SETIPA-720431 format. One record per residue (C-alpha): residue in three letters; y, x, z. Coordinates in steps of 0.2 Angstrom, whole numbers, plus 5000, padded with zeros to 4 digits. Each point is the difference from the previous one (the first is absolute). Layout:
// residues N
SITE_aa_yy_xx_zz
SITE_Ala_Y_X_Z
...
// end
This chain:
// residues 403
SITE_aa_yy_xx_zz
SITE_Unk_4787_4865_4303
SITE_Unk_4983_5008_4995
SITE_Unk_4989_5004_5015
SITE_Unk_4997_5019_5003
SITE_Unk_4982_5006_5000
SITE_Unk_4992_5007_5015
SITE_Unk_4982_5008_4999
SITE_Unk_4991_5003_5017
SITE_Unk_4987_5013_4998
SITE_Unk_4986_4997_5013
SITE_Unk_4994_4983_5007
SITE_Unk_4999_5004_5018
SITE_Unk_5009_4995_5016
SITE_Unk_5017_5009_4995
SITE_Unk_4999_4994_4982
SITE_Unk_4997_4982_5004
SITE_Unk_5012_4999_5015
SITE_Unk_5013_5007_4989
SITE_Unk_4997_4987_4986
SITE_Unk_4999_4986_5013
SITE_Unk_5018_5004_5005
SITE_Unk_5008_5002_4983
SITE_Unk_5012_4988_4993
SITE_Unk_4991_4991_4985
SITE_Unk_5017_4993_4993
SITE_Unk_5005_5018_4997
SITE_Unk_4984_5009_4995
SITE_Unk_4984_4999_4990
SITE_Unk_4987_5009_5010
SITE_Unk_4983_5006_4995
SITE_Unk_4987_5008_5012
SITE_Unk_4988_5012_4992
SITE_Unk_4984_5003_5010
SITE_Unk_4986_5012_4994
SITE_Unk_4986_4991_5010
SITE_Unk_4993_4983_4996
SITE_Unk_5006_4994_5017
SITE_Unk_5017_5001_5008
SITE_Unk_5004_5004_5018
SITE_Unk_4983_5009_5003
SITE_Unk_5006_5010_5015
SITE_Unk_5007_4984_5008
SITE_Unk_4983_4992_4998
SITE_Unk_4990_5013_5009
SITE_Unk_5013_5004_5013
SITE_Unk_4996_4996_5019
SITE_Unk_4982_4996_4995
SITE_Unk_5005_4987_4988
SITE_Unk_5012_4992_5012
SITE_Unk_5015_5010_4994
SITE_Unk_5009_5010_5013
SITE_Unk_5017_4995_4993
SITE_Unk_5012_5009_5012
SITE_Unk_5002_5006_5018
SITE_Unk_5010_4991_5014
SITE_Unk_5013_5014_5002
SITE_Unk_5017_4993_4998
SITE_Unk_5011_5015_5003
SITE_Unk_5002_5011_4985
SITE_Unk_5002_5016_5011
SITE_Unk_4983_4997_5008
SITE_Unk_4992_4994_4984
SITE_Unk_5004_5016_4990
SITE_Unk_4990_5010_5013
SITE_Unk_4984_4993_4992
SITE_Unk_5004_5009_4983
SITE_Unk_4994_5018_5000
SITE_Unk_5009_5002_4983
SITE_Unk_5016_4989_4996
SITE_Unk_5005_4997_5018
SITE_Unk_5018_5006_4997
SITE_Unk_5002_4992_4984
SITE_Unk_4993_4983_5005
SITE_Unk_5012_4997_5015
SITE_Unk_5014_4993_4989
SITE_Unk_4987_4990_4990
SITE_Unk_4993_4992_5016
SITE_Unk_5018_4996_5006
SITE_Unk_5001_4988_4985
SITE_Unk_4982_4993_5000
SITE_Unk_4988_5002_5014
SITE_Unk_4984_4992_5006
SITE_Unk_5010_4985_5007
SITE_Unk_5007_4997_4983
SITE_Unk_4982_5001_4992
SITE_Unk_4994_4986_5013
SITE_Unk_5015_4990_4995
SITE_Unk_4998_5002_4982
SITE_Unk_4982_4994_5000
SITE_Unk_5004_4986_5013
SITE_Unk_5013_4993_4988
SITE_Unk_4985_4998_4987
SITE_Unk_4990_4991_5013
SITE_Unk_4989_5015_5004
SITE_Unk_5000_5003_5019
SITE_Unk_4996_5018_5006
SITE_Unk_4994_5004_5017
SITE_Unk_5001_5015_5011
SITE_Unk_4984_5006_5008
SITE_Unk_4998_5009_5017
SITE_Unk_5001_5017_4992
SITE_Unk_5016_4994_4991
SITE_Unk_4993_5000_4983
SITE_Unk_5006_4985_4989
SITE_Unk_4988_4989_4991
SITE_Unk_5001_4983_4991
SITE_Unk_4994_4986_5011
SITE_Unk_4987_4995_4987
SITE_Unk_4992_5017_5004
SITE_Unk_4998_5002_4981
SITE_Unk_5009_5012_4988
SITE_Unk_4998_4987_4987
SITE_Unk_5014_4991_5008
SITE_Unk_5012_5014_4997
SITE_Unk_4994_5003_4983
SITE_Unk_5002_4982_4995
SITE_Unk_5017_4999_5007
SITE_Unk_5006_5016_4990
SITE_Unk_4991_4994_4984
SITE_Unk_5007_4983_5001
SITE_Unk_5018_5006_5003
SITE_Unk_4999_5011_4985
SITE_Unk_4992_4986_4989
SITE_Unk_5013_4987_5006
SITE_Unk_5014_5011_4993
SITE_Unk_4990_5001_4983
SITE_Unk_4998_5019_5001
SITE_Unk_4986_5007_4990
SITE_Unk_4985_5009_5008
SITE_Unk_4990_5011_4988
SITE_Unk_4983_5007_5007
SITE_Unk_4989_5013_4992
SITE_Unk_5016_5008_4994
SITE_Unk_5001_5019_5002
SITE_Unk_5016_5008_4997
SITE_Unk_4998_5016_4989
SITE_Unk_5018_5006_4998
SITE_Unk_5018_4995_5005
SITE_Unk_5013_5005_4987
SITE_Unk_5019_4999_5002
SITE_Unk_5008_4991_4985
SITE_Unk_5019_4998_5000
SITE_Unk_5003_4991_5017
SITE_Unk_4983_4993_5000
SITE_Unk_4982_5005_5003
SITE_Unk_4985_4999_4988
SITE_Unk_4984_4997_5010
SITE_Unk_4985_5004_4990
SITE_Unk_4984_4992_5007
SITE_Unk_4982_4998_4994
SITE_Unk_5004_4983_4994
SITE_Unk_5017_5001_4992
SITE_Unk_5017_5006_5003
SITE_Unk_5014_4993_5012
SITE_Unk_5019_5002_5000
SITE_Unk_5009_5000_5017
SITE_Unk_5018_5001_5006
SITE_Unk_4993_5005_5017
SITE_Unk_4984_5007_5006
SITE_Unk_4993_4998_5017
SITE_Unk_4986_5012_5004
SITE_Unk_4987_4995_5013
SITE_Unk_4984_5007_4994
SITE_Unk_4993_5007_5016
SITE_Unk_4996_5019_5001
SITE_Unk_4987_5002_4986
SITE_Unk_5001_5017_4992
SITE_Unk_5003_4992_4983
SITE_Unk_5015_4990_5005
SITE_Unk_5007_5015_5009
SITE_Unk_4998_5011_4984
SITE_Unk_5009_4986_4990
SITE_Unk_5015_5001_5011
SITE_Unk_5000_5018_5001
SITE_Unk_5003_5000_4981
SITE_Unk_5016_4990_5003
SITE_Unk_5006_5014_5010
SITE_Unk_4995_4996_5018
SITE_Unk_4993_5013_5012
SITE_Unk_4983_4996_5007
SITE_Unk_4993_5006_5017
SITE_Unk_4982_5002_4998
SITE_Unk_4990_4986_5008
SITE_Unk_4988_5004_5015
SITE_Unk_4990_4987_5010
SITE_Unk_5009_4993_5015
SITE_Unk_4990_4988_5011
SITE_Unk_4983_5008_5003
SITE_Unk_4987_5002_5013
SITE_Unk_4993_5017_5006
SITE_Unk_4983_5006_4995
SITE_Unk_4992_5008_5016
SITE_Unk_4983_5006_5004
SITE_Unk_5000_5002_5019
SITE_Unk_4987_4996_5013
SITE_Unk_5013_4990_5010
SITE_Unk_5000_4987_4986
SITE_Unk_4983_5000_4993
SITE_Unk_4992_4983_4998
SITE_Unk_5014_4991_5010
SITE_Unk_5007_4991_4985
SITE_Unk_5011_4985_5005
SITE_Unk_5005_5007_5017
SITE_Unk_5018_4998_5002
SITE_Unk_5014_5007_5012
SITE_Unk_5015_4989_5003
SITE_Unk_5012_5014_5006
SITE_Unk_4995_5017_4992
SITE_Unk_5010_5015_4996
SITE_Unk_4997_5012_4986
SITE_Unk_5009_5016_4996
SITE_Unk_4999_5013_4986
SITE_Unk_5005_5016_5009
SITE_Unk_5003_5010_4984
SITE_Unk_5013_4987_4995
SITE_Unk_5007_4996_5017
SITE_Unk_4998_4982_4997
SITE_Unk_4994_4986_5012
SITE_Unk_4996_4982_4998
SITE_Unk_4993_4987_5011
SITE_Unk_4993_4982_4998
SITE_Unk_4983_4992_4998
SITE_Unk_4986_5010_4993
SITE_Unk_4983_4997_4993
SITE_Unk_4984_5010_4997
SITE_Unk_4994_4997_4982
SITE_Unk_4985_5005_4990
SITE_Unk_5010_5015_4994
SITE_Unk_5010_5005_5015
SITE_Unk_5016_4992_5007
SITE_Unk_5012_4986_4994
SITE_Unk_5011_4987_5007
SITE_Unk_5019_5000_5002
SITE_Unk_5002_5017_5010
SITE_Unk_4991_5009_4986
SITE_Unk_5008_4990_4985
SITE_Unk_5017_5004_5007
SITE_Unk_4998_5018_5002
SITE_Unk_4992_5001_4982
SITE_Unk_5015_4991_4993
SITE_Unk_5013_5011_5009
SITE_Unk_4992_5016_4995
SITE_Unk_4993_4995_4983
SITE_Unk_5007_5015_4991
SITE_Unk_4995_5013_5013
SITE_Unk_4983_4994_5001
SITE_Unk_4998_5000_4981
SITE_Unk_5006_5018_5000
SITE_Unk_4987_5004_5013
SITE_Unk_4986_4992_4989
SITE_Unk_4996_4988_5015
SITE_Unk_4992_5014_5010
SITE_Unk_5009_5001_5017
SITE_Unk_4997_4997_5019
SITE_Unk_5005_4985_5010
SITE_Unk_5001_4998_5019
SITE_Unk_4995_4983_5005
SITE_Unk_5004_4992_5017
SITE_Unk_4988_4984_5000
SITE_Unk_5009_4993_5016
SITE_Unk_5018_5003_4995
SITE_Unk_5004_5006_5017
SITE_Unk_5003_5017_5007
SITE_Unk_4985_5010_5006
SITE_Unk_5008_5001_5018
SITE_Unk_5002_4981_5000
SITE_Unk_4982_4998_4994
SITE_Unk_4994_5012_5014
SITE_Unk_5009_4990_5013
SITE_Unk_4992_4984_4994
SITE_Unk_4983_5008_5000
SITE_Unk_5003_5006_5018
SITE_Unk_5006_4983_5006
SITE_Unk_4985_4992_4993
SITE_Unk_4988_5013_5008
SITE_Unk_5008_4997_5017
SITE_Unk_4998_4981_4998
SITE_Unk_4982_5001_4993
SITE_Unk_4991_5015_5007
SITE_Unk_4983_4993_4998
SITE_Unk_5001_4996_4982
SITE_Unk_4991_5010_4986
SITE_Unk_5012_5008_4988
SITE_Unk_4991_4991_4985
SITE_Unk_5004_4983_5008
SITE_Unk_5018_5004_5005
SITE_Unk_5013_4990_4989
SITE_Unk_5014_5011_5003
SITE_Unk_5010_5000_4984
SITE_Unk_5004_4987_4986
SITE_Unk_4986_5006_4989
SITE_Unk_4983_4993_4995
SITE_Unk_4984_5005_5010
SITE_Unk_4992_5007_4985
SITE_Unk_5015_5012_4997
SITE_Unk_5001_5004_5019
SITE_Unk_4982_5005_4999
SITE_Unk_5003_5011_4985
SITE_Unk_5015_5009_5009
SITE_Unk_4988_5003_5015
SITE_Unk_4986_5007_4988
SITE_Unk_5013_5011_4992
SITE_Unk_5006_5006_5017
SITE_Unk_4982_5003_5005
SITE_Unk_5001_4988_5015
SITE_Unk_4984_4990_5004
SITE_Unk_5003_4981_4999
SITE_Unk_4991_4998_5017
SITE_Unk_5010_5012_5009
SITE_Unk_5009_4993_5015
SITE_Unk_5019_4999_4997
SITE_Unk_5003_5009_5017
SITE_Unk_4990_5015_4995
SITE_Unk_5010_5004_4983
SITE_Unk_5007_5017_5001
SITE_Unk_5018_5005_4996
SITE_Unk_4993_5009_4984
SITE_Unk_4990_4985_4995
SITE_Unk_5016_4989_5002
SITE_Unk_5011_5012_4990
SITE_Unk_4987_5000_4986
SITE_Unk_5000_4981_5000
SITE_Unk_5019_4998_5000
SITE_Unk_5001_5013_4986
SITE_Unk_4988_4991_4989
SITE_Unk_5010_4984_5003
SITE_Unk_5018_5006_5000
SITE_Unk_5000_5016_4990
SITE_Unk_4986_4999_4987
SITE_Unk_5003_5012_4986
SITE_Unk_4992_4995_4984
SITE_Unk_4999_5007_4982
SITE_Unk_5005_4988_4986
SITE_Unk_4992_5004_4983
SITE_Unk_5006_4987_4988
SITE_Unk_5007_4983_4999
SITE_Unk_4995_4982_4995
SITE_Unk_5011_4987_4992
SITE_Unk_5005_4986_5013
SITE_Unk_4993_4984_4994
SITE_Unk_5007_4994_4983
SITE_Unk_5018_5003_5006
SITE_Unk_5001_5016_4991
SITE_Unk_5017_5007_5002
SITE_Unk_5008_5016_4993
SITE_Unk_5014_5011_5005
SITE_Unk_5009_5006_4984
SITE_Unk_5009_4992_4986
SITE_Unk_5018_5000_4993
SITE_Unk_5011_5012_5010
SITE_Unk_5012_4989_5011
SITE_Unk_5015_5011_4996
SITE_Unk_5000_4992_4983
SITE_Unk_5001_4982_5006
SITE_Unk_5016_4991_5005
SITE_Unk_4994_4990_5016
SITE_Unk_5015_4988_4999
SITE_Unk_4991_4991_4986
SITE_Unk_4984_5010_4996
SITE_Unk_5006_5006_4983
SITE_Unk_4996_5017_4992
SITE_Unk_5013_5013_5001
SITE_Unk_4992_5008_4984
SITE_Unk_4998_4985_4988
SITE_Unk_5013_4986_4997
SITE_Unk_4995_4982_5004
SITE_Unk_4983_5005_5007
SITE_Unk_4994_4995_5018
SITE_Unk_4985_5006_5010
SITE_Unk_4991_4992_5015
SITE_Unk_4984_5001_5009
SITE_Unk_4987_5014_5001
SITE_Unk_5006_5009_4984
SITE_Unk_5013_5007_5012
SITE_Unk_4996_5014_5012
SITE_Unk_5000_4988_5015
SITE_Unk_4986_4995_5010
SITE_Unk_4996_4992_5017
SITE_Unk_4987_4999_5013
SITE_Unk_4988_4985_5000
SITE_Unk_5006_4983_5006
SITE_Unk_5010_4991_4986
SITE_Unk_5013_5014_4999
SITE_Unk_4996_5004_4982
SITE_Unk_5002_4982_4994
SITE_Unk_5017_4998_5010
SITE_Unk_5007_5015_4990
SITE_Unk_4995_4992_4984
SITE_Unk_5008_4983_5005
SITE_Unk_5016_5008_5006
SITE_Unk_5002_5012_4985
SITE_Unk_4996_4986_4987
SITE_Unk_5012_4988_5008
SITE_Unk_5014_5013_4999
SITE_Unk_4997_5003_4981
SITE_Unk_5000_4981_4997
SITE_Unk_5017_4998_5010
SITE_Unk_5007_5014_4990
SITE_Unk_4995_4993_4983
SITE_Unk_5006_4983_5005
SITE_Unk_5017_5006_5004
SITE_Unk_5003_5008_4983
SITE_Unk_5012_4989_4990
// end
């Protein structure tokens, strides 16, 4: 029996993982990648170490990290979740480790390990990898597909579309009849010009809380002052969950920042207790909260409180100013900056048009989609890759089961 032809368009995480799990006795597989290198996002992820997944093994919990796609991915993760990813690589002699923040990395601390494993799996099956090959058009031809590229045409019985979210690839698929939800940036940091943050780049807060009053949205977690404004998990999470609304607001909005992550009343109690126990200290030398001395001095300056002032002489009004600047600091955001190289977008193929039992298109026959081309995205921490592995695995299982 002649082998059926599968063309995988896009040589990234989803495309390669799918190929690595396909049955080479049934299929002749070709991966088409427009860049000169495959798996480019895998290479730069996690600072070159590849944050391959996240140690969250309960699908119900796992979907909470996906602002878009959380309902749809539940059934997908019940079939293949981070534990299965670890197991898959383990079977290929690549051990993955769980770090303190639950992110999963290869023991080697090098993304090359993941890349080599995927490329070798595909090469061992004698599947073809064509780089510098840009798909210009996909045409349906009697039960098959004609894929026209800048370096020749290909015929396919099945197409697996894993191109990522580039506008060109979304246009191509739109022409096949798919509805596209416009892409907007998802993980980004907030640009803020505010005296509270000026020249304090690198200062971090382990338990901050951030809210956008206009959108009634709140997030907590570590936060960092950057050259541009604020970043870190607390900011990135809120940027992901409210990606569409913030785009509509043209990234001009107000945020309320609690640098301590505790209630103003609790902060007041901590302050009063410290004052009682250290009545002779100057306020500038008092280490009351979990913040750096430089930041504490900035808060005192903003609150118009002299550093040399004795802590026992701080008035109620002064104290209220200090606490407000620490726990209820209202700032204006004017713009965004891309977070590192891990550029993620919200948008892509409308999820209503995908059958999540096997990631097939409801619009086009024998056509599968996975990865960032779909309107699915996650917060930072290995979740976007996990969605790729899980979706790609489902596609391979489905195709392998066809008689």
